C-alpha positions in Angstrom: -22.1 -1.6 -22.7 -20.6 -0.1 -20.0 -19.0 -2.4 -16.7 -20.4 -6.4 -16.6 -19.2 -8.0 -13.7 -18.1 -11.4 -14.2 -16.0 -14.6 -12.5 -15.4 -16.5 -15.6 -12.4 -15.3 -17.7 -12.5 -15.7 -21.4 -10.3 -18.8 -23.0 -8.0 -16.7 -24.3 -5.7 -13.2 -23.6 -5.7 -10.9 -25.9 -3.6 -7.9 -26.3 -6.1 -4.9 -25.6 -7.4 -6.6 -22.4 -7.2 -3.9 -19.5 -5.2 -4.4 -16.4 -5.5 -3.0 -13.1 -2.0 -4.0 -11.7 -1.2 -2.7 -8.0 1.7 -2.8 -5.5 -0.3 -2.1 -2.3 -2.7 -0.2 -3.3 -0.9 2.4 -5.9 -2.3 2.0 -9.1 0.4 1.2 -11.7 -1.0 3.7 -14.9 0.6 4.7 -18.2 1.6 8.8 -18.0 1.5 11.5 -20.3 1.8 14.9 -19.0 -1.6 15.8 -16.9 -3.5 12.2 -18.5 -3.0 8.8 -17.6 -4.6 5.3 -18.9 -4.6 1.9 -17.7 -2.2 -0.6 -19.2 -3.0 -3.1 -21.8 -2.3 -6.8 -22.0 0.4 -6.2 -24.4 2.1 -3.8 -22.0 1.8 -6.1 -18.8 3.4 -8.9 -20.3 6.4 -6.9 -21.6 6.7 -5.6 -18.5 7.7 -9.1 -16.6 6.6 -8.0 -13.4 6.3 -10.5 -10.3 2.5 -10.8 -10.3 0.6 -12.2 -7.3 -3.2 -13.5 -7.1 -4.4 -12.8 -10.7 -8.2 -12.0 -11.1 -10.4 -11.4 -13.6 -12.9 -8.9 -12.8 -15.6 -8.6 -15.7 -15.5 -6.5 -19.3 -15.8 -3.0 -20.0 -17.2 -2.7 -23.5 -16.5 -6.0 -24.1 -12.9 -5.7 -23.2 -11.6 -8.5 -20.6 -10.2 -7.0 -17.3 -8.2 -8.1 -14.9 -6.1 -6.9 -11.5 -3.4 -8.3 -9.9 -0.9 -7.3 -7.2 2.8 -7.3 -8.2 6.0 -7.4 -5.7 8.0 -4.5 -6.6 8.1 -1.4 -9.0 12.2 -1.9 -10.3 11.1 -3.0 -13.5 8.7 0.4 -14.3 9.7 1.6 -17.4 9.9 5.4 -18.1 6.5 6.9 -18.8 4.6 4.3 -16.2 4.2 4.8 -12.7 2.5 3.6 -9.5 -0.1 6.2 -8.2 -2.7 6.3 -5.1 -6.2 6.3 -6.4 -7.2 9.9 -5.0 -4.4 11.2 -6.9 -5.5 9.5 -10.5 -9.2 11.4 -10.1 -9.1 13.6 -13.4 -6.2 12.0 -14.6 -7.6 8.4 -15.8 -10.7 8.1 -17.9 -14.2 8.1 -15.5 -14.9 4.6 -16.6 -11.4 3.5 -16.0 -11.4 5.1 -12.3 -14.4 3.6 -11.5 -12.7 0.3 -12.6 -10.0 0.5 -10.5 -12.2 1.6 -7.5 -13.6 -2.1 -7.9 -10.7 -3.7 -8.6 -8.6 -2.5 -5.6 -11.5 -3.7 -3.4 -11.9 -7.2 -5.0 -7.9 -7.2 -4.7 -7.6 -6.4 -0.9 -10.7 -8.9 -0.1 -8.5 -11.8 -1.9 -5.7 -11.2 -0.2 -7.4 -10.9 3.3 -9.2 -13.9 3.0 -7.0 -16.7 2.1 -7.8 -19.0 4.8 -10.9 -19.3 6.4 -12.3 -17.3 9.0 -14.1 -20.3 10.7 -11.7 -23.1 10.7 -8.5 -21.8 9.4 -7.9 -24.0 6.0 -6.8 -22.5 2.7 -10.0 -21.2 1.0 -10.3 -21.7 -3.0 -12.3 -19.3 -5.7 -15.8 -19.8 -6.2 -16.6 -21.2 -10.0 -19.6 -19.3 -10.6 -19.9 -16.1 -7.9 -17.2 -13.5 -6.5 -16.4 -16.1 -3.1 -13.7 -17.7 -1.3 -15.1 -21.4 -0.4 -13.8 -23.0 2.5 -13.3 -26.6 1.0 -13.2 -28.2 4.7 -16.3 -26.4 6.7 -18.4 -25.1 3.7 -18.0 -21.3 4.5 -18.5 -18.9 1.8 -17.1 -15.6 2.1 -18.3 -12.6 0.1 -16.6 -9.4 -0.7 -17.5 -6.7 2.3 -19.0 -3.6 1.8 -19.3 -1.4 4.9 -22.6 0.9 4.2 -22.5 4.2 5.3 -24.4 7.6 5.1 -23.4 11.1 4.5 -25.8 13.9 4.8 -26.4 17.5 4.2 -28.3 19.0 6.8 -29.9 22.2 5.8 -30.9 24.9 8.0 -32.9 27.7 6.0 -30.2 29.1 3.3 -27.4 27.2 5.6 -25.2 23.8 5.6 -24.2 22.0 8.3 -20.2 21.3 8.0 -18.0 19.7 10.0 -14.2 19.2 10.1 -13.5 15.9 11.1 -9.9 15.3 13.3 -9.3 12.1 10.7 -8.9 15.2 7.5 -5.6 15.6 6.9 -5.9 19.1 6.3 -7.9 22.3 7.3 -11.0 20.8 5.2 -14.9 21.1 5.9 -17.8 17.9 5.0 -20.8 16.6 5.6 -21.4 14.1 8.6 -21.0 10.6 7.8 -21.0 7.6 9.4 -21.5 4.0 9.5 -24.2 2.1 9.6 -24.8 -0.4 12.6 -26.2 -3.6 12.2 -30.1 -4.1 12.7 -30.3 0.1 11.5 -32.2 1.5 8.9 -30.4 4.2 6.9 -32.7 6.6 7.6 -32.5 5.7 11.7 -28.3 6.2 11.0 -28.6 9.5 9.4 -30.2 10.9 12.7 -28.2 9.0 14.9 -24.7 10.3 13.5 -25.7 13.6 13.0 -27.0 14.0 16.8 -23.9 12.3 17.7 -21.6 13.8 16.2 -23.1 17.4 16.1 -26.1 17.5 18.7 -28.2 18.3 15.8 -31.6 16.6 15.2 -33.1 16.1 11.9 -36.3 15.8 10.2 -37.5 14.8 5.8 -34.6 12.8 5.1 -34.5 12.2 1.8 -31.8 9.8 -0.5 -29.8 12.0 -2.7 -27.1 9.3 -4.6 -24.7 6.7 -3.9 -21.2 6.1 -4.3 -18.9 3.2 -3.9 -15.9 4.3 -2.0 -12.7 2.7 -1.7 -11.6 3.8 1.4 -11.2 0.9 1.8 -14.6 -1.0 1.2 -17.4 1.3 1.9 -20.7 2.0 -0.2 -21.8 5.8 1.0 -25.4 6.7 0.6 -26.0 10.2 0.4 -29.4 11.7 1.9 -30.5 15.4 2.5 -32.3 16.4 5.3 -33.8 19.7 7.0 -32.9 20.8 10.4 -35.4 20.3 13.4 -33.7 21.5 16.3 -30.7 21.9 19.1 -27.5 23.4 18.8 -24.5 22.8 17.6 -22.7 20.6 20.2 -19.5 18.6 18.7 -18.4 15.1 19.4 -14.5 16.0 20.3 -13.0 12.7 19.6 -14.6 12.9 16.5 -15.0 16.1 15.2 -13.3 19.3 15.4 -15.5 22.0 14.4 -18.6 22.5 12.6 -21.2 25.6 12.1 -23.8 26.3 9.3 -22.4 27.9 6.3 -24.4 29.8 3.2 -23.4 29.0 -0.2 -21.4 32.0 -0.4 -19.2 31.7 2.0 -18.0 27.7 2.5 -14.2 26.7 4.2 -12.5 24.7 1.9 -14.5 21.5 1.1 -13.8 17.9 -0.7 -12.5 17.4 -4.1 -15.2 16.4 -6.6 -14.4 12.6 -7.1 -16.3 12.7 -3.5 -19.9 12.3 -3.2 -19.8 14.6 -0.1 -18.7 17.5 -2.9 -21.6 16.6 -5.1 -24.1 17.1 -1.5 -22.2 20.8 -1.4 -22.5 21.5 -4.9 -26.2 20.8 -5.1 -26.7 23.4 -1.9 -24.5 25.8 -3.1 -26.4 25.4 -6.7 -29.9 25.4 -5.0 -29.1 28.2 -2.4 -26.8 30.6 -4.1 
């Protein structure tokens, strides 16, 4: 069945329900050596944590799923702990990981939209859709998704990779950027690549997409071919950029990201 989105919780609670409990953006999991698992309803209720803003997310293989934020971790027993989502990739079952990706974005949206952005009144949850409704002026606010393109630019048997200033360590990746209002995805690809590296592209083709919860992006991946230009980096955003062959790649992102999927696609195709 997979995951089914819903805002209407079941009438009865069950012991096997799944929970994504967060302290800020760290997720509570049960840990055993290198593996991690989401806590179930019976385990969460035994913890007696101070929960805030409990939300029903939907069902995963017909199992109800919830998220909430907790005030502290002082009551967390041995064998459980709070971890950042990046740390949990490869440790959590993949379907649980992407459930947590959904949960953290819904949790943050709920926290940030307690008041109406138009008149300042307290909002209430929509009854039949994921929305915050203002009872005073009627404004509806939906969970925000920020679309961004991410592109593998190919020149012969080489790929364009860049090191962004925001990267916490020496890491090279493909070119990404947020879509501007009124802009097509293809226009965003061409603009971002040119603005950051001075390279012009052609034959832009869709590759895939991935929700990215840092903080609320939808990454839409493309491939493109080199059209012209020489590398001229945008120094406010890029530290270095260059063309790399499959056999001599610099340090690249972890496998959790669609950026790595693009790079792996290149390495397999042009090895």
